[in-house]
Phi, psi and omega in degrees: 000135178283123183274344182252134180219166176219138180218126184300343180269354180239121179051037177064022177090005177296147175298133180230164172284128185311148182052025173224176171245027180264120184279153174302317180304317180298314180297317179296322177295319177300310181299318181294333181272004175100003177286131182280162176302317181298322178293319178298315181294329177289318181285332181231074187297345178280351176271160178237165176302324180296326176296316180294317178297323178296324177296316179295316179295322179297317179297319181293329183294345180265000178264000000 
C-alpha cells in the first residue's frame, strides 16, 4: 500500500502521509532539524516508522 498520497483538496496538493494531514515536507523538515524518528513517533503516535521511511523514499524519488 502506498503510504504517500496527494489530493488537490488537502494542503494544496502537497504529498501527505495517507489518512493524515501531515505533509512529507513537514516530516523531512523535522528530520533535517535533528528530530529523531522516535521523537516524531512520540509526538505523532498515529504515525509509524514505515510512514517516516515512506517520506524519505518519496524525497529520494525526486533526485
